C-alpha positions in Angstrom: -15.4 -17.7 37.7 -18.5 -16.9 36.7 -20.1 -18.4 33.8 -19.9 -14.6 32.5 -16.8 -13.8 33.2 -15.4 -17.1 31.3 -17.4 -15.2 28.4 -16.0 -12.0 28.6 -12.7 -13.6 28.3 -13.5 -16.1 25.3 -15.0 -12.2 23.5 -11.6 -10.7 24.1 -10.0 -13.9 22.1 -12.4 -13.5 19.7 -12.5 -10.0 19.2 -8.2 -10.3 19.5 -8.1 -13.0 16.3 -10.4 -11.0 14.6 -7.7 -8.3 15.2 -4.5 -9.6 14.1 -6.6 -11.0 10.7 -7.2 -7.3 9.9 -3.5 -6.1 10.3 -2.8 -8.9 8.6 -4.9 -8.2 5.9 -3.7 -4.5 5.8 -0.6 -6.0 5.4 -0.4 -7.7 2.7 -2.5 -4.9 0.7 0.0 -2.2 1.5 2.5 -4.5 0.3 0.8 -5.7 -2.8 0.5 -1.8 -3.7 3.7 -1.4 -3.6 4.6 -4.8 -5.5 2.4 -2.6 -8.2 4.6 1.1 -7.4 7.8 -0.9 -8.2 6.9 -3.2 -11.0 5.0 0.4 -13.1 8.1 2.4 -12.2 10.1 -0.8 -13.8 8.3 -0.7 -16.7 10.0 2.8 -17.4 6.0 2.9 -19.3 5.0 4.7 -16.8 5.1 8.6 -18.1 4.4 7.2 -21.9 1.2 8.1 -21.8 -0.6 10.9 -19.0 -3.3 7.6 -18.1 0.2 5.4 -17.2 1.6 7.9 -15.4 -1.2 9.3 -13.3 -2.3 5.8 -13.2 1.4 5.4 -11.4 1.5 8.3 -9.0 -2.3 7.3 -7.8 -1.0 3.9 -6.7 1.1 6.2 -5.2 -1.6 7.9 -3.4 -3.3 5.3 -2.0 -0.1 3.6 -0.5 0.6 7.0 1.6 -2.9 7.0 2.7 -2.6 3.8 3.6 0.8 4.6 5.8 -0.7 8.1 6.9 2.7 9.2 5.2 3.2 12.4 2.1 3.2 10.8 -1.2 6.2 11.4 -3.3 4.2 10.8 -6.5 6.4 10.6 -9.9 6.8 13.7 -12.1 7.8 14.6 -15.4 11.9 15.7 -14.6 11.7 12.1 -12.8 11.0 10.3 -15.6 13.6 12.3 -17.4 16.7 11.9 -15.2 15.9 8.4 -15.6 16.2 8.1 -19.4 19.7 9.9 -18.2 21.0 7.5 -16.8 19.9 5.0 -18.8 17.3 3.1 -17.2 
């Protein structure tokens, strides 16, 4: 095996390792966003004022962008339904 062929194998291994590290960081970031969204939703405070409502919807948008899905925003209607159920 020529030295340059061995070097290409090492480069491929490094690229693969970097790619795996990046994917792990992305997955960790997605999990953190999901936990933040759930925390805000569970506090029932997300609709107390426009700032908190916008904050939770901004987090939902960020997660949707990263996951490449349509966001499901929280609306005042969602809040009223939760209140009626006693949640």
